[in-house]
N, CA, C and O atoms as a printed pandas DataFrame, in Angstrom:
     atom_number atom_name residue_name chain_id  residue_number  x_coord  y_coord  z_coord
0              1         N          UNK        A               1  -24.213  -27.133  166.363
1              2        CA          UNK        A               1  -23.439  -27.722  167.431
2              3         C          UNK        A               1  -22.184  -26.870  167.618
3              4         O          UNK        A               1  -21.440  -26.648  166.663
4              5         N          UNK        A               2  -21.946  -26.397  168.830
5              6        CA          UNK        A               2  -20.796  -25.550  169.084
6              7         C          UNK        A               2  -19.543  -26.397  169.282
7              8         O          UNK        A               2  -19.622  -27.598  169.536
8              9         N          UNK        A               3  -18.377  -25.742  169.159
9             10        CA          UNK        A               3  -17.104  -26.431  169.284
10            11         C          UNK        A               3  -16.778  -26.676  170.753
11            12         O          UNK        A               3  -16.694  -25.731  171.537
12            13         N          UNK        A               4  -16.599  -27.909  171.117
13            14        CA          UNK        A               4  -16.222  -28.312  172.462
14            15         C          UNK        A               4  -15.113  -29.354  172.300
15            16         O          UNK        A               4  -15.383  -30.464  171.842
16            17         N          UNK        A               5  -13.866  -29.019  172.667
17            18        CA          UNK        A               5  -12.744  -29.941  172.452
18            19         C          UNK        A               5  -12.971  -31.341  173.029
19            20         O          UNK        A               5  -12.542  -32.328  172.431
20            21         N          UNK        A               6  -13.631  -31.436  174.170
21            22        CA          UNK        A               6  -13.877  -32.746  174.773
22            23         C          UNK        A               6  -14.829  -33.562  173.894
23            24         O          UNK        A               6  -14.606  -34.756  173.695
24            25         N          UNK        A               7  -15.878  -32.941  173.370
25            26        CA          UNK        A               7  -16.810  -33.637  172.491
26            27         C          UNK        A               7  -16.137  -34.002  171.173
27            28         O          UNK        A               7  -16.361  -35.089  170.641
28            29         N          UNK        A               8  -15.320  -33.105  170.648
29            30        CA          UNK        A               8  -14.605  -33.392  169.407
30            31         C          UNK        A               8  -13.722  -34.625  169.599
31            32         O          UNK        A               8  -13.690  -35.498  168.731
32            33         N          UNK        A               9  -13.010  -34.709  170.719
33            34        CA          UNK        A               9  -12.183  -35.874  171.009
34            35         C          UNK        A               9  -13.013  -37.145  171.137
35            36         O          UNK        A               9  -12.595  -38.213  170.691
36            37         N          UNK        A              10  -14.183  -37.029  171.744
37            38        CA          UNK        A              10  -15.088  -38.176  171.885
38            39         C          UNK        A              10  -15.515  -38.690  170.514
39            40         O          UNK        A              10  -15.444  -39.890  170.249
40            41         N          UNK        A              11  -15.955  -37.790  169.651
41            42        CA          UNK        A              11  -16.376  -38.196  168.310
42            43         C          UNK        A              11  -15.191  -38.699  167.491
43            44         O          UNK        A              11  -15.333  -39.634  166.702
44            45         N          UNK        A              12  -14.029  -38.087  167.674
45            46        CA          UNK        A              12  -12.836  -38.552  166.964
46            47         C          UNK        A              12  -12.507  -39.991  167.304
47            48         O          UNK        A              12  -12.141  -40.765  166.419
48            49         N          UNK        A              13  -12.629  -40.363  168.571
49            50        CA          UNK        A              13  -12.374  -41.744  168.982
50            51         C          UNK        A              13  -13.402  -42.694  168.370
51            52         O          UNK        A              13  -13.050  -43.795  167.947
52            53         N          UNK        A              14  -14.671  -42.279  168.319
53            54        CA          UNK        A              14  -15.707  -43.101  167.682
54            55         C          UNK        A              14  -15.411  -43.302  166.196
55            56         O          UNK        A              14  -15.638  -44.384  165.655
56            57         N          UNK        A              15  -14.904  -42.261  165.541
57            58        CA          UNK        A              15  -14.534  -42.364  164.123
58            59         C          UNK        A              15  -13.390  -43.361  163.961
59            60         O          UNK        A              15  -13.426  -44.197  163.058
60            61         N          UNK        A              16  -12.381  -43.286  164.819
61            62        CA          UNK        A              16  -11.256  -44.230  164.748
62            63         C          UNK        A              16  -11.732  -45.676  164.914
63            64         O          UNK        A              16  -11.324  -46.560  164.161
64            65         N          UNK        A              17  -12.583  -45.905  165.888
65            66        CA          UNK        A              17  -13.081  -47.266  166.133
66            67         C          UNK        A              17  -13.913  -47.763  164.953
67            68         O          UNK        A              17  -13.829  -48.935  164.586
68            69         N          UNK        A              18  -14.715  -46.880  164.360
69            70        CA          UNK        A              18  -15.512  -47.248  163.195
70            71         C          UNK        A              18  -14.587  -47.634  162.037
71            72         O          UNK        A              18  -14.806  -48.648  161.374
72            73         N          UNK        A              19  -13.557  -46.822  161.799
73            74        CA          UNK        A              19  -12.628  -47.091  160.692
74            75         C          UNK        A              19  -11.898  -48.410  160.903
75            76         O          UNK        A              19  -11.691  -49.164  159.952
76            77         N          UNK        A              20  -11.511  -48.689  162.129
77            78        CA          UNK        A              20  -10.817  -49.958  162.410
78            79         C          UNK        A              20  -11.728  -51.157  162.115
79            80         O          UNK        A              20  -11.260  -52.184  161.624
80            81         N          UNK        A              21  -13.024  -51.028  162.412
81            82        CA          UNK        A              21  -13.964  -52.121  162.141
82            83         C          UNK        A              21  -14.286  -52.273  160.652
83            84         O          UNK        A              21  -14.646  -53.364  160.210
84            85         N          UNK        A              22  -14.161  -51.198  159.882
85            86        CA          UNK        A              22  -14.625  -51.212  158.497
86            87         C          UNK        A              22  -13.531  -51.200  157.441
87            88         O          UNK        A              22  -13.819  -51.327  156.251
88            89         N          UNK        A              23  -12.294  -51.050  157.858
89            90        CA          UNK        A              23  -11.160  -51.079  156.934
90            91         C          UNK        A              23  -10.090  -51.996  157.516
91            92         O          UNK        A              23  -10.075  -52.242  158.723
92            93         N          UNK        A              24   -9.200  -52.501  156.675
93            94        CA          UNK        A              24   -8.131  -53.376  157.196
94            95         C          UNK        A              24   -7.033  -52.555  157.886
95            96         O          UNK        A              24   -5.879  -52.538  157.459
96            97         N          UNK        A              25   -7.430  -51.884  158.956
97            98        CA          UNK        A              25   -6.529  -51.045  159.741
98            99         C          UNK        A              25   -6.585  -51.481  161.193
99           100         O          UNK        A              25   -7.616  -51.944  161.681
100          101         N          UNK        A              26   -5.455  -51.324  161.877
101          102        CA          UNK        A              26   -5.390  -51.637  163.296
102          103         C          UNK        A              26   -4.914  -50.404  164.047
103          104         O          UNK        A              26   -3.875  -49.831  163.720
104          105         N          UNK        A              27   -5.672  -50.001  165.045
105          106        CA          UNK        A              27   -5.288  -48.843  165.852
106          107         C          UNK        A              27   -4.084  -49.227  166.705
107          108         O          UNK        A              27   -4.208  -49.948  167.695
108          109         N          UNK        A              28   -2.935  -48.738  166.307
109          110        CA          UNK        A              28   -1.698  -49.018  167.052
110          111         C          UNK        A              28   -0.991  -47.732  167.452
111          112         O          UNK        A              28   -0.069  -47.763  168.267
112          113         N          UNK        A              29   -1.406  -46.608  166.895
113          114        CA          UNK        A              29   -0.807  -45.303  167.151
114          115         C          UNK        A              29    0.709  -45.344  166.969
115          116         O          UNK        A              29    1.460  -44.992  167.879
116          117         N          UNK        A              30    1.158  -45.780  165.775
117          118        CA          UNK        A              30    2.597  -45.908  165.532
118          119         C          UNK        A              30    3.301  -44.552  165.476
119          120         O          UNK        A              30    2.707  -43.534  165.122
120          121         N          UNK        A              31    4.559  -44.573  165.829
121          122        CA          UNK        A              31    5.414  -43.394  165.727
122          123         C          UNK        A              31    6.312  -43.597  164.517
123          124         O          UNK        A              31    7.017  -44.602  164.424
124          125         N          UNK        A              32    6.288  -42.649  163.594
125          126        CA          UNK        A              32    7.131  -42.699  162.398
126          127         C          UNK        A              32    7.759  -41.322  162.231
127          128         O          UNK        A              32    7.052  -40.315  162.219
128          129         N          UNK        A              33    9.072  -41.274  162.103
129          130        CA          UNK        A              33    9.802  -40.003  161.980
130          131         C          UNK        A              33    9.444  -39.027  163.099
131          132         O          UNK        A              33    9.383  -37.818  162.874
132          133         N          UNK        A              34    9.206  -39.549  164.301
133          134        CA          UNK        A              34    8.873  -38.707  165.447
134          135         C          UNK        A              34    7.438  -38.210  165.452
135          136         O          UNK        A              34    7.080  -37.375  166.283
136          137         N          UNK        A              35    6.608  -38.704  164.540
137          138        CA          UNK        A              35    5.211  -38.282  164.446
138          139         C          UNK        A              35    4.290  -39.451  164.775
139          140         O          UNK        A              35    4.576  -40.593  164.416
140          141         N          UNK        A              36    3.199  -39.167  165.450
141          142        CA          UNK        A              36    2.238  -40.201  165.827
142          143         C          UNK        A              36    1.108  -40.265  164.801
143          144         O          UNK        A              36    0.573  -39.239  164.381
144          145         N          UNK        A              37    0.758  -41.484  164.408
145          146        CA          UNK        A              37   -0.347  -41.725  163.489
146          147         C          UNK        A              37   -1.377  -42.602  164.198
147          148         O          UNK        A              37   -1.131  -43.087  165.303
148          149         N          UNK        A              38   -2.526  -42.802  163.563
149          150        CA          UNK        A              38   -3.602  -43.532  164.228
150          151         C          UNK        A              38   -3.521  -45.038  164.077
151          152         O          UNK        A              38   -3.818  -45.775  165.017
152          153         N          UNK        A              39   -3.123  -45.502  162.906
153          154        CA          UNK        A              39   -3.257  -46.932  162.629
154          155         C          UNK        A              39   -2.178  -47.405  161.674
155          156         O          UNK        A              39   -1.417  -46.617  161.112
156          157         N          UNK        A              40   -2.139  -48.725  161.509
157          158        CA          UNK        A              40   -1.282  -49.354  160.498
158          159         C          UNK        A              40   -2.141  -50.314  159.686
159          160         O          UNK        A              40   -3.154  -50.824  160.164
160          161         N          UNK        A              41   -1.714  -50.551  158.443
161          162        CA          UNK        A              41   -2.391  -51.550  157.627
162          163         C          UNK        A              41   -1.677  -52.880  157.781
163          164         O          UNK        A              41   -0.753  -52.999  158.586
164          165         N          UNK        A              42   -2.096  -53.884  157.015
165          166        CA          UNK        A              42   -1.525  -55.223  157.160
166          167         C          UNK        A              42   -0.070  -55.314  156.712
167          168         O          UNK        A              42    0.586  -56.329  156.946
168          169         N          UNK        A              43    0.436  -54.268  156.073
169          170        CA          UNK        A              43    1.851  -54.239  155.681
170          171         C          UNK        A              43    2.680  -53.327  156.589
171          172         O          UNK        A              43    3.855  -53.078  156.324
172          173         N          UNK        A              44    2.059  -52.837  157.655
173          174        CA          UNK        A              44    2.765  -51.999  158.616
174          175         C          UNK        A              44    2.880  -50.540  158.223
175          176         O          UNK        A              44    3.596  -49.783  158.879
176          177         N          UNK        A              45    2.193  -50.125  157.166
177          178        CA          UNK        A              45    2.247  -48.725  156.725
178          179         C          UNK        A              45    1.346  -47.866  157.607
179          180         O          UNK        A              45    0.264  -48.301  158.002
180          181         N          UNK        A              46    1.790  -46.642  157.917
181          182        CA          UNK        A              46    0.992  -45.767  158.784
182          183         C          UNK        A              46   -0.209  -45.158  158.054
183          184         O          UNK        A              46   -0.159  -44.864  156.859
184          185         N          UNK        A              47   -1.281  -44.983  158.816
185          186        CA          UNK        A              47   -2.501  -44.343  158.319
186          187         C          UNK        A              47   -3.008  -43.371  159.368
187          188         O          UNK        A              47   -2.849  -43.594  160.568
188          189         N          UNK        A              48   -3.615  -42.301  158.909
189          190        CA          UNK        A              48   -4.276  -41.370  159.806
190          191         C          UNK        A              48   -5.767  -41.447  159.511
191          192         O          UNK        A              48   -6.173  -41.539  158.352
192          193         N          UNK        A              49   -6.562  -41.411  160.539
193          194        CA          UNK        A              49   -8.012  -41.492  160.402
194          195         C          UNK        A              49   -8.581  -40.110  160.692
195          196         O          UNK        A              49   -8.333  -39.529  161.749
196          197         N          UNK        A              50   -9.344  -39.600  159.741
197          198        CA          UNK        A              50   -9.898  -38.256  159.874
198          199         C          UNK        A              50  -11.400  -38.295  159.685
199          200         O          UNK        A              50  -11.912  -38.943  158.772
200          201         N          UNK        A              51  -12.101  -37.591  160.564
201          202        CA          UNK        A              51  -13.539  -37.501  160.454
202          203         C          UNK        A              51  -13.980  -36.063  160.267
203          204         O          UNK        A              51  -13.308  -35.128  160.704
204          205         N          UNK        A              52  -15.116  -35.901  159.613
205          206        CA          UNK        A              52  -15.711  -34.581  159.504
206          207         C          UNK        A              52  -17.176  -34.677  159.879
207          208         O          UNK        A              52  -17.910  -35.526  159.373
208          209         N          UNK        A              53  -17.588  -33.796  160.770
209          210        CA          UNK        A              53  -18.947  -33.785  161.286
210          211         C          UNK        A              53  -19.839  -33.002  160.324
211          212         O          UNK        A              53  -19.686  -31.792  160.163
212          213         N          UNK        A              54  -20.753  -33.697  159.702
213          214        CA          UNK        A              54  -21.615  -33.062  158.710
214          215         C          UNK        A              54  -22.637  -32.120  159.324
215          216         O          UNK        A              54  -23.119  -31.214  158.643
216          217         N          UNK        A              55  -22.974  -32.307  160.577
217          218        CA          UNK        A              55  -23.883  -31.373  161.227
218          219         C          UNK        A              55  -23.110  -30.333  162.043
219          220         O          UNK        A              55  -23.619  -29.777  163.016
220          221         N          UNK        A              56  -21.875  -30.090  161.622
221          222        CA          UNK        A              56  -21.062  -29.031  162.205
222          223         C          UNK        A              56  -21.184  -27.768  161.368
223          224         O          UNK        A              56  -22.024  -27.691  160.472
224          225         N          UNK        A              57  -20.354  -26.788  161.656
225          226        CA          UNK        A              57  -20.423  -25.504  160.967
226          227         C          UNK        A              57  -19.938  -25.597  159.526
227          228         O          UNK        A              57  -20.665  -25.228  158.604
228          229         N          UNK        A              58  -18.719  -26.085  159.323
229          230        CA          UNK        A              58  -18.130  -26.223  157.984
230          231         C          UNK        A              58  -17.423  -27.563  157.922
231          232         O          UNK        A              58  -16.325  -27.692  158.463
232          233         N          UNK        A              59  -18.000  -28.547  157.296
233          234        CA          UNK        A              59  -17.320  -29.843  157.224
234          235         C          UNK        A              59  -16.002  -29.744  156.447
235          236         O          UNK        A              59  -15.992  -29.505  155.239
236          237         N          UNK        A              60  -14.903  -29.932  157.164
237          238        CA          UNK        A              60  -13.574  -29.900  156.549
238          239         C          UNK        A              60  -12.729  -31.033  157.129
239          240         O          UNK        A              60  -13.048  -31.604  158.172
240          241         N          UNK        A              61  -11.657  -31.334  156.428
241          242        CA          UNK        A              61  -10.635  -32.224  156.954
242          243         C          UNK        A              61   -9.386  -31.380  157.161
243          244         O          UNK        A              61   -9.010  -30.601  156.286
244          245         N          UNK        A              62   -8.739  -31.530  158.318
245          246        CA          UNK        A              62   -7.514  -30.782  158.611
246          247         C          UNK        A              62   -6.322  -31.706  158.438
247          248         O          UNK        A              62   -6.318  -32.839  158.919
248          249         N          UNK        A              63   -5.316  -31.205  157.747
249          250        CA          UNK        A              63   -4.081  -31.950  157.503
250          251         C          UNK        A              63   -2.904  -31.153  158.044
251          252         O          UNK        A              63   -2.933  -29.923  158.087
252          253         N          UNK        A              64   -1.861  -31.882  158.458
253          254        CA          UNK        A              64   -0.610  -31.281  158.921
254          255         C          UNK        A              64    0.477  -31.691  157.942
255          256         O          UNK        A              64    0.609  -32.869  157.608
256          257         N          UNK        A              65    1.256  -30.717  157.482
257          258        CA          UNK        A              65    2.231  -30.959  156.416
258          259         C          UNK        A              65    3.268  -32.016  156.793
259          260         O          UNK        A              65    3.584  -32.880  155.974
260          261         N          UNK        A              66    3.800  -31.969  158.000
261          262        CA          UNK        A              66    4.808  -32.968  158.364
262          263         C          UNK        A              66    4.224  -34.382  158.332
263          264         O          UNK        A              66    4.873  -35.309  157.846
264          265         N          UNK        A              67    3.021  -34.549  158.840
265          266        CA          UNK        A              67    2.387  -35.866  158.799
266          267         C          UNK        A              67    2.074  -36.288  157.364
267          268         O          UNK        A              67    2.298  -37.437  156.984
268          269         N          UNK        A              68    1.557  -35.354  156.578
269          270        CA          UNK        A              68    1.204  -35.657  155.192
270          271         C          UNK        A              68    2.436  -36.108  154.407
271          272         O          UNK        A              68    2.384  -37.098  153.676
272          273         N          UNK        A              69    3.530  -35.389  154.559
273          274        CA          UNK        A              69    4.766  -35.744  153.853
274          275         C          UNK        A              69    5.279  -37.122  154.286
275          276         O          UNK        A              69    5.728  -37.910  153.454
276          277         N          UNK        A              70    5.211  -37.407  155.587
277          278        CA          UNK        A              70    5.662  -38.709  156.077
278          279         C          UNK        A              70    4.761  -39.827  155.565
279          280         O          UNK        A              70    5.254  -40.873  155.141
280          281         N          UNK        A              71    3.451  -39.619  155.600
281          282        CA          UNK        A              71    2.540  -40.636  155.070
282          283         C          UNK        A              71    2.827  -40.914  153.597
283          284         O          UNK        A              71    2.856  -42.071  153.177
284          285         N          UNK        A              72    3.039  -39.863  152.817
285          286        CA          UNK        A              72    3.338  -40.042  151.385
286          287         C          UNK        A              72    4.639  -40.822  151.207
287          288         O          UNK        A              72    4.709  -41.724  150.372
288          289         N          UNK        A              73    5.660  -40.486  151.977
289          290        CA          UNK        A              73    6.957  -41.158  151.847
290          291         C          UNK        A              73    6.890  -42.624  152.276
291          292         O          UNK        A              73    7.632  -43.456  151.753
292          293         N          UNK        A              74    6.017  -42.943  153.213
293          294        CA          UNK        A              74    5.881  -44.302  153.747
294          295         C          UNK        A              74    4.807  -45.120  153.025
295          296         O          UNK        A              74    4.511  -46.244  153.433
296          297         N          UNK        A              75    4.220  -44.568  151.954
297          298        CA          UNK        A              75    3.138  -45.210  151.198
298          299         C          UNK        A              75    1.909  -45.441  152.063
299          300         O          UNK        A              75    1.165  -46.399  151.855
300          301         N          UNK        A              76    1.701  -44.563  153.032
301          302        CA          UNK        A              76    0.528  -44.627  153.898
302          303         C          UNK        A              76   -0.586  -43.749  153.361
303          304         O          UNK        A              76   -0.502  -43.222  152.251
304          305         N          UNK        A              77   -1.614  -43.603  154.150
305          306        CA          UNK        A              77   -2.743  -42.825  153.672
306          307         C          UNK        A              77   -3.685  -42.415  154.776
307          308         O          UNK        A              77   -3.343  -42.396  155.959
308          309         N          UNK        A              78   -4.893  -42.085  154.338
309          310        CA          UNK        A              78   -5.938  -41.597  155.226
310          311         C          UNK        A              78   -7.192  -42.436  155.076
311          312         O          UNK        A              78   -7.529  -42.876  153.977
312          313         N          UNK        A              79   -7.875  -42.653  156.179
313          314        CA          UNK        A              79   -9.250  -43.134  156.158
314          315         C          UNK        A              79  -10.085  -41.900  156.478
315          316         O          UNK        A              79   -9.970  -41.332  157.564
316          317         N          UNK        A              80  -10.914  -41.493  155.543
317          318        CA          UNK        A              80  -11.738  -40.296  155.694
318          319         C          UNK        A              80  -13.175  -40.733  155.976
319          320         O          UNK        A              80  -13.720  -41.600  155.293
320          321         N          UNK        A              81  -13.778  -40.117  156.993
321          322        CA          UNK        A              81  -15.117  -40.514  157.420
322          323         C          UNK        A              81  -16.005  -39.271  157.545
323          324         O          UNK        A              81  -15.676  -38.320  158.254
324          325         N          UNK        A              82  -17.129  -39.306  156.842
325          326        CA          UNK        A              82  -18.146  -38.259  156.922
326          327         C          UNK        A              82  -19.247  -38.787  157.843
327          328         O          UNK        A              82  -19.805  -39.853  157.584
328          329         N          UNK        A              83  -19.565  -38.056  158.915
329          330        CA          UNK        A              83  -20.540  -38.568  159.878
330          331         C          UNK        A              83  -21.424  -37.453  160.433
331          332         O          UNK        A              83  -21.103  -36.268  160.341
332          333         N          UNK        A              84  -22.536  -37.873  161.006
333          334        CA          UNK        A              84  -23.417  -36.981  161.753
334          335         C          UNK        A              84  -23.283  -37.357  163.228
335          336         O          UNK        A              84  -23.389  -38.524  163.606
336          337         N          UNK        A              85  -23.048  -36.343  164.036
337          338        CA          UNK        A              85  -22.915  -36.563  165.474
338          339         C          UNK        A              85  -24.289  -36.766  166.101
339          340         O          UNK        A              85  -25.235  -36.031  165.817
340          341         N          UNK        A              86  -24.377  -37.764  166.946
341          342        CA          UNK        A              86  -25.546  -38.007  167.787
342          343         C          UNK        A              86  -25.100  -37.726  169.219
343          344         O          UNK        A              86  -23.938  -37.392  169.450
344          345         N          UNK        A              87  -25.988  -37.854  170.157
345          346        CA          UNK        A              87  -25.630  -37.548  171.552
346          347         C          UNK        A              87  -24.394  -38.314  172.007
347          348         O          UNK        A              87  -23.448  -37.709  172.511
348          349         N          UNK        A              88  -24.386  -39.630  171.837
349          350        CA          UNK        A              88  -23.253  -40.440  172.286
350          351         C          UNK        A              88  -22.774  -41.408  171.214
351          352         O          UNK        A              88  -22.136  -42.413  171.525
352          353         N          UNK        A              89  -23.076  -41.114  169.966
353          354        CA          UNK        A              89  -22.688  -42.003  168.879
354          355         C          UNK        A              89  -22.512  -41.194  167.600
355          356         O          UNK        A              89  -22.706  -39.978  167.580
356          357         N          UNK        A              90  -22.141  -41.893  166.537
357          358        CA          UNK        A              90  -22.049  -41.253  165.231
358          359         C          UNK        A              90  -22.841  -42.083  164.221
359          360         O          UNK        A              90  -22.982  -43.298  164.363
360          361         N          UNK        A              91  -23.346  -41.407  163.214
361          362        CA          UNK        A              91  -24.008  -42.069  162.094
362          363         C          UNK        A              91  -23.157  -41.776  160.861
363          364         O          UNK        A              91  -23.168  -40.657  160.348
364          365         N          UNK        A              92  -22.431  -42.767  160.393
365          366        CA          UNK        A              92  -21.531  -42.582  159.252
366          367         C          UNK        A              92  -22.352  -42.528  157.972
367          368         O          UNK        A              92  -23.176  -43.402  157.701
368          369         N          UNK        A              93  -22.105  -41.477  157.189
369          370        CA          UNK        A              93  -22.811  -41.311  155.920
370          371         C          UNK        A              93  -21.961  -41.706  154.719
371          372         O          UNK        A              93  -22.490  -42.093  153.678
372          373         N          UNK        A              94  -20.647  -41.607  154.867
373          374        CA          UNK        A              94  -19.761  -41.949  153.764
374          375         C          UNK        A              94  -18.355  -42.130  154.320
375          376         O          UNK        A              94  -18.027  -41.628  155.396
376          377         N          UNK        A              95  -17.540  -42.847  153.578
377          378        CA          UNK        A              95  -16.145  -43.007  153.974
378          379         C          UNK        A              95  -15.351  -43.469  152.768
379          380         O          UNK        A              95  -15.906  -43.956  151.784
380          381         N          UNK        A              96  -14.059  -43.309  152.865
381          382        CA          UNK        A              96  -13.150  -43.817  151.837
382          383         C          UNK        A              96  -11.744  -43.817  152.383
383          384         O          UNK        A              96  -11.437  -43.120  153.350
384          385         N          UNK        A              97  -10.887  -44.608  151.753
385          386        CA          UNK        A              97   -9.461  -44.535  152.043
386          387         C          UNK        A              97   -8.785  -43.955  150.812
387          388         O          UNK        A              97   -9.253  -44.109  149.683
388          389         N          UNK        A              98   -7.673  -43.287  151.065
389          390        CA          UNK        A              98   -6.914  -42.693  149.969
390          391         C          UNK        A              98   -5.454  -42.595  150.397
391          392         O          UNK        A              98   -5.155  -42.224  151.532
392          393         N          UNK        A              99   -4.562  -42.926  149.494
393          394        CA          UNK        A              99   -3.134  -42.783  149.773
394          395         C          UNK        A              99   -2.790  -41.293  149.861
395          396         O          UNK        A              99   -3.327  -40.475  149.114
396          397         N          UNK        A             100   -1.904  -40.962  150.766
397          398        CA          UNK        A             100   -1.510  -39.565  150.959
398          399         C          UNK        A             100   -0.946  -38.961  149.680
399          400         O          UNK        A             100   -1.192  -37.793  149.380
400          401         N          UNK        A             101   -0.195  -39.750  148.932
401          402        CA          UNK        A             101    0.420  -39.214  147.711
402          403         C          UNK        A             101   -0.618  -38.846  146.650
403          404         O          UNK        A             101   -0.298  -38.144  145.691
404          405         N          UNK        A             102   -1.862  -39.315  146.813
405          406        CA          UNK        A             102   -2.919  -39.030  145.842
406          407         C          UNK        A             102   -3.781  -37.824  146.210
407          408         O          UNK        A             102   -4.742  -37.508  145.507
408          409         N          UNK        A             103   -3.444  -37.160  147.296
409          410        CA          UNK        A             103   -4.167  -35.941  147.677
410          411         C          UNK        A             103   -3.277  -34.742  147.391
411          412         O          UNK        A             103   -2.167  -34.642  147.916
412          413         N          UNK        A             104   -3.758  -33.853  146.575
413          414        CA          UNK        A             104   -3.014  -32.620  146.277
414          415         C          UNK        A             104   -3.527  -31.515  147.200
415          416         O          UNK        A             104   -4.693  -31.125  147.139
416          417         N          UNK        A             105   -2.650  -31.033  148.037
417          418        CA          UNK        A             105   -3.001  -29.952  148.963
418          419         C          UNK        A             105   -2.132  -28.754  148.625
419          420         O          UNK        A             105   -0.905  -28.839  148.657
420          421         N          UNK        A             106   -2.768  -27.644  148.305
421          422        CA          UNK        A             106   -1.995  -26.454  147.915
422          423         C          UNK        A             106   -2.374  -25.218  148.729
423          424         O          UNK        A             106   -2.094  -24.093  148.317
424          425         N          UNK        A             107   -3.004  -25.424  149.870
425          426        CA          UNK        A             107   -3.387  -24.272  150.700
426          427         C          UNK        A             107   -2.772  -24.340  152.098
427          428         O          UNK        A             107   -3.422  -24.001  153.087
428          429         N          UNK        A             108   -1.515  -24.779  152.171
429          430        CA          UNK        A             108   -0.827  -24.860  153.465
430          431         C          UNK        A             108   -0.664  -23.471  154.052
431          432         O          UNK        A             108   -0.301  -22.529  153.347
432          433         N          UNK        A             109   -0.933  -23.344  155.346
433          434        CA          UNK        A             109   -0.770  -22.067  156.044
434          435         C          UNK        A             109   -0.058  -22.315  157.367
435          436         O          UNK        A             109    0.027  -23.449  157.839
436          437         N          UNK        A             110    0.448  -21.251  157.952
437          438        CA          UNK        A             110    1.107  -21.315  159.246
438          439         C          UNK        A             110    0.030  -21.250  160.332
439          440         O          UNK        A             110   -0.780  -20.323  160.326
440          441         N          UNK        A             111    0.000  -22.209  161.264
441          442        CA          UNK        A             111   -1.034  -22.191  162.295
442          443         C          UNK        A             111   -0.832  -21.123  163.359
443          444         O          UNK        A             111   -1.720  -20.901  164.182
444          445         N          UNK        A             112    0.309  -20.463  163.358
445          446        CA          UNK        A             112    0.583  -19.423  164.349
446          447         C          UNK        A             112    1.516  -19.913  165.446
447          448         O          UNK        A             112    1.515  -21.093  165.797
448          449         N          UNK        A             113    2.295  -19.014  165.972
449          450        CA          UNK        A             113    3.341  -19.358  166.934
450          451         C          UNK        A             113    2.798  -19.933  168.235
451          452         O          UNK        A             113    3.514  -20.670  168.913
452          453         N          UNK        A             114    1.565  -19.625  168.608
453          454        CA          UNK        A             114    1.033  -20.106  169.882
454          455         C          UNK        A             114    0.392  -21.485  169.760
455          456         O          UNK        A             114    0.072  -22.098  170.779
456          457         N          UNK        A             115    0.199  -21.980  168.561
457          458        CA          UNK        A             115   -0.419  -23.292  168.389
458          459         C          UNK        A             115    0.567  -24.385  168.784
459          460         O          UNK        A             115    1.766  -24.249  168.538
460          461         N          UNK        A             116    0.082  -25.469  169.394
461          462        CA          UNK        A             116    0.977  -26.538  169.850
462          463         C          UNK        A             116    1.664  -27.255  168.692
463          464         O          UNK        A             116    2.617  -28.000  168.918
464          465         N          UNK        A             117    1.204  -27.050  167.460
465          466        CA          UNK        A             117    1.852  -27.651  166.296
466          467         C          UNK        A             117    2.424  -26.554  165.398
467          468         O          UNK        A             117    2.368  -26.668  164.174
468          469         N          UNK        A             118    2.964  -25.511  165.984
469          470        CA          UNK        A             118    3.475  -24.377  165.214
470          471         C          UNK        A             118    4.706  -24.726  164.386
471          472         O          UNK        A             118    5.134  -23.921  163.560
472          473         N          UNK        A             119    5.287  -25.912  164.590
473          474        CA          UNK        A             119    6.480  -26.323  163.855
474          475         C          UNK        A             119    6.172  -26.766  162.424
475          476         O          UNK        A             119    7.095  -26.994  161.643
476          477         N          UNK        A             120    4.918  -26.887  162.075
477          478        CA          UNK        A             120    4.555  -27.358  160.736
478          479         C          UNK        A             120    3.367  -26.567  160.217
479          480         O          UNK        A             120    2.707  -25.849  160.968
480          481         N          UNK        A             121    3.107  -26.704  158.944
481          482        CA          UNK        A             121    1.969  -26.005  158.343
482          483         C          UNK        A             121    0.725  -26.875  158.415
483          484         O          UNK        A             121    0.803  -28.094  158.569
484          485         N          UNK        A             122   -0.420  -26.222  158.301
485          486        CA          UNK        A             122   -1.694  -26.926  158.310
486          487         C          UNK        A             122   -2.493  -26.546  157.073
487          488         O          UNK        A             122   -2.244  -25.523  156.436
488          489         N          UNK        A             123   -3.448  -27.388  156.757
489          490        CA          UNK        A             123   -4.370  -27.088  155.661
490          491         C          UNK        A             123   -5.730  -27.643  156.028
491          492         O          UNK        A             123   -5.842  -28.719  156.615
492          493         N          UNK        A             124   -6.758  -26.898  155.676
493          494        CA          UNK        A             124   -8.119  -27.393  155.830
494          495         C          UNK        A             124   -8.698  -27.526  154.429
495          496         O          UNK        A             124   -8.674  -26.588  153.632
496          497         N          UNK        A             125   -9.218  -28.711  154.153
497          498        CA          UNK        A             125   -9.782  -29.005  152.840
498          499         C          UNK        A             125  -11.282  -29.234  153.018
499          500         O          UNK        A             125  -11.682  -30.072  153.826
500          501         N          UNK        A             126  -12.117  -28.506  152.276
501          502        CA          UNK        A             126  -13.562  -28.743  152.382
502          503         C          UNK        A             126  -13.868  -30.219  152.114
503          504         O          UNK        A             126  -13.361  -30.810  151.160
504          505         N          UNK        A             127  -14.701  -30.793  152.970
505          506        CA          UNK        A             127  -14.985  -32.224  152.912
506          507         C          UNK        A             127  -15.513  -32.668  151.561
507          508         O          UNK        A             127  -15.193  -33.766  151.106
508          509         N          UNK        A             128  -16.321  -31.833  150.910
509          510        CA          UNK        A             128  -16.904  -32.242  149.618
510          511         C          UNK        A             128  -15.838  -32.419  148.536
511          512         O          UNK        A             128  -16.072  -33.132  147.560
512          513         N          UNK        A             129  -14.679  -31.788  148.687
513          514        CA          UNK        A             129  -13.624  -31.910  147.682
514          515         C          UNK        A             129  -12.931  -33.286  147.712
515          516         O          UNK        A             129  -12.254  -33.653  146.753
516          517         N          UNK        A             130  -13.094  -34.026  148.781
517          518        CA          UNK        A             130  -12.413  -35.313  148.928
518          519         C          UNK        A             130  -13.348  -36.516  148.789
519          520         O          UNK        A             130  -12.919  -37.660  148.938
520          521         N          UNK        A             131  -14.605  -36.259  148.507
521          522        CA          UNK        A             131  -15.571  -37.371  148.353
522          523         C          UNK        A             131  -15.331  -38.118  147.078
523          524         O          UNK        A             131  -16.042  -39.079  146.782
């Protein structure tokens, strides 16, 4: 399956809706420290929902340092979802939640000056490392 930003956004929304139905999270897209997150838990803590397409080229999860640091400071976390893309749906194969402070990321890199998030570092973590 080739990379198509519109399709990626479509599947990302399906992942968010799946996570909201399967975890005690509510899609509110809260703003914390000037950063937007996907959801909040029942205590109002921010969460980001991340999906990885298993029938893609390299299943990875992408993290942004500013968001990761804010989630850790706010006792928030991630809902991670491993899925297979179908034509207009997803088939979830695995998922988990994890607090941001419990993920050790040591491969932060600069996304480049032309990237819309060039103000912060990014990291890609192979999906199998977070299962």
